N, C-alpha and C positions, 0 to 999 in steps of 0.2 A: 457477787453476780458479774457475769460478763456482759456487756451490751455493745452491740454496734454503734458505730458513730451516729448513724442517724436516731436511734432509739436513745442513747445518751443525750443528744441535743434536745431530742422531745420532752425527756425528764427536765431538763434545764429551762426550756420554755415554759414547762409547767410552773416552775418556780416564779420565773419573770412575772407570769401572769398573776400568781399569788401576790407577789410583792407590789404589784402596780394596783391591784385590787384593794391592799392594805393601805398604801398611800392616799387612794382616793378616799377610803373611808376615813381616814386621819384628817385629810382636808376638809372632809364634809362636818366631822366634829368641830373642828377648829372654827369655821365659819359660824356653825352653831353657838358656839361659846363666846364668839366675839358680839354675835347680836345680843346675848343675854346677859354677858359680863365685859362691857366697855372697857373698863380697867385693864382686863387681861391683855385686849389690844395694844393699850398704851405701853404695858410693861414688856410686849413681846417688840415693840418700836425701840424702847430704852435697849432691849438686848442688842438688837440689830446695831443700834448707834455705838454702844459701847464696845461690841465686837470690832465693828470697825475701826475705831480709837486704839484699840489695843493692837490690831494688825498693823497699824501705820506704826505704831510706836515701836514694835517690834522690827519692822523693815529699818526704821531709822538707826534704832540700836539693837542688835541682836540681846544684848544682854539687859534690856530694861527691865525694871521691877513691875511685875502685872500681878502682885498681890492683891492690890486694891481693885482690879479688874474681876479677878475671881472672888472676892468677896463679896461684891455688889451681885455677880452672877447669881451667888448662894443665895442672898438675900431676895432677889427677885425671883427664885425658882420656889423659895417657901413661901414668898406671898402669894404665888399663883397657886400653889396648893391650898394654902388657907382660902382663896375665894371660890377656888371650884367647889371644896368641901363645904362652905357656907352656903352654896348654892345648889347643893345635893348632888354634885357630880363627885365620881372618884377622881382621887387624886392623880391618877395616872390616865384620866380621860383624855388628854391632848397628846399622850404619848403613841408611838407606833405599836400598833397590836401586832402579834406574830399567830399565824396558823400553829406554828410548831416551835415554841420557846425554846426548843433544845439546841436547834440550829439556826432560830431567825430567818426560817423560810429560805435559806441558801441549798438544803440538801447536805451540808456537811458540819459536822461537830469535831472538834479538838483533830482536825486532820482527817476523819474518816467518814464514810457514808453514815448518814443520819438513819434510824429507822425508817423515818416517812420517805427517805430516798427509795428504801427498797419496795414499801408499798405502793408509791408512784410508778416506780419501773415496773412492777407486777402489772399494773392497771393499763400501763401503756403498752407494754409488749404482747399483752394477751386479751386487751380490750375488755377489762374487767369490768367497766361500767355496763357491759352489753348484757349481764345478769341483773343489773339493777333493778329492771321493771319487776324481773320474776321475784327479786327478794323482797321488793315492796309489797307484794302479794302474799308470799309465802314467807312467814317469819313465826317467833312465836306469839306474837300479838295476835295472829290469826290462825293459831294451832287450836283445835279442838278434838276432845275426847269424844264428843257425841257421835262420832261416826265408828268408834270401837264398840262391839258387842261386851255385856257385862255377864252374859248368860253362858255362852258357848265355851266350852273346855278344849284348850288344844291340847291332844293326846302326848304330844313330843314335851311340852313344857309343864303341863298340868296348871295352866293358867288361862284366863279368858284374855282375848285380844285387848280389853280394856287394861288389865293387869301388864300385859307386854307393852302398851304404848306408854303407860304411866313410867316403867322401867325405862324404856328408852329416852324419855323427856328428862329424867332424873340422870341418866348416864350423860347426856347431852351437856346438862348444866355442870356436872361434876367437870367433864372435859373443859369446859369453857371457865370455869374457876380455876383451872389448874395448867393451862396451856403451857406455860414456861417450865412446867416440872416433868421428871423423865415418864415413859410409858403412859402419856395421856393420848390414847390411839382408841378408836372405835370401830368396829365390825358390825354394820348393821346388815341382818339378811332376813328373806321372807319373800312369800310369792308377791306376784306382780299387783300393784295396787294397794299395799298395805301401809303407805306412807313413808316408805324409806327415802325417797328423792325428796320428799318435804321437809323430811326431819335433817337430811343434810343442808338443805337451803336455810332452816331456821339457823343451823350452827353456823353457816356461813355468814350470815347477817350479825349475827351478835359479835362473832370473832372480829369483822370489819368495823363494828361499831365500838370495840374495845381497842381498836388502834392496832389490831393484828395485821398482816399480810397473809393474803388468801388467794390460793389458786384452786379453781372448781374445774374438773373436766369430766366429760364422759370417759368412759373407757377406752373408745375410739378414738379420741382426741388426744388422751394421754398417750397412749402408743405411737400416734402420729408425730406427736411432739418428740419422744425419744428417738424416732426413726428419722428425723429431719425431715418430714415430708411435708410439714407445714410451712416451714420458711424458706426463703429461697437462696440461701447462702449460708455459708458454714459459720460464721459469727454469729447468726441469729440462733441456728441450731445449738452452739455451744451455750448461748444464752438461754435457750430454752430448757435444756439439760440441768444447768448450773442452778436455775431458780427453783426446779422441780426440787431440787435437793436441799435447798436454804429457806425456802418460805415458810413462815411461822406455821401455817396451818394447810396442808394439801387434802384437798377431797377429791376421791374418785368414785364418780356415780356408775351403776349397773356394770360393774366388775364381771367379766365372764361373757359380756356380749360381744367382744372383738372376736377376731379370728385368732385362735390361739396356735402359737408355735414357740419353737425353741428360742426366739428372740424375745417374744413377751414373757417367757418364763424367766428368762433369765434377767431381763430387765426390772421386772415387776420384784424380783428377789433384792436385786440390787438398792432400787429406790427404798423400798421397806426396811431393809438392813441398814442402810446409811441414816436414814431419819430416825430409827431407832437408837443407831449408837450416839447421834448428834441431839437425842432428846427433844425432836420436832414433831409437832402431832400430825396424826394423818387420818382420814376418816375414810373408809370404803363402805360402799352400799353395793349389794348385790343380790341376786335371787339364788347363790351358791350357798347351800349349807356346809360348814365346815370339813364334812367328810368329802364333799364335791370338791372343795378348793383343792385338797389334797392331790386329788385323782386328775384335776383339770390342768393343776400348774405343778407343784412339787412337793414332798414331804418338808423340804426346807421351809418354804412359804407358811405350811401350816404349821411349822413349828415355831415361827417367829410371830405369826399372828396369835396364836393360841396363848403363848407366852407373855407377849406384850400389849394385847389388845383387850378392852373390853367386850364382851359378845352381846349384841342385843339382837333378839329375834323379834320380829312384827308379825302378827298373826291376824285373821279375819277376813272378812269379805273386801271385794275390789271396791276401794272407797271411792272413787270415780263412778264406777257404776251406781253405789248407792247415792251419792249426790244427785245425779241426773234422774234417778227414779224419784228422788224428792222434790226435784223442780217440777218433773212432769204432774207431780199432784196438787203444786200450787198453782 
């Protein structure tokens, strides 16, 4: 992912803040242990004194034998672990704990950007936490089947709205269980108010909780980013387009509500096709039935979606209206 200098600096400040917080937590644990196990304080004082003596010896004689120093350090470390375990603490309680043990909160592992760097970049570039309040409300924990009828049968599917909702719930979980595998994509369609956006939010929340990078756009925002109108200069535009291609999970909500032209059609095909090729998951929610997608965009897009996406239709009455009516009765 390409980032502007300001964006890269923002990501690195994010890691600086994490490391500072982790050091603060380590210091607090150390003070706690010193109060509970005074012997460990004395052992740390011994470590400091012996380390100073070893440093002086090495300065005076670069070839000095430090095997005795190393043996004493091993003995002290073993004793500290014994004391911690004996007092009910984990043996690594005094060690620095990392939010990401792979890169040790630096953003880089084996000379390459860590997966957590990509997630942090997505959050910073697109203000991902702006969606956090929504995802705290709309997730699988608050998902309910009670708003879907189990008696009315949809003529096009032969299923009740409840059947369709359960199918969508199951399809979403299958995707989340296999995000790293090929052709893990969802096309969710149906009338307004049938829960398409809510289900998309549920998927986004779980994917983030599982440690995946996620971008969530309305259709208008999605095409604005691709057109370069959201960001102020070319470096940011390139970063946006590149991240759309490489993020673990891309969610496009309300596809079909944007102004459609040759640009939107060609860019949508490019994104869908490249993400299929790279085995990166995409979720599309829309009011457009599949036949309408072919008409509004292109046969090429229709072909890719029908070949590589699981298709979920949600049916029934507008849930938001049903919820308001239920609230009015209480």
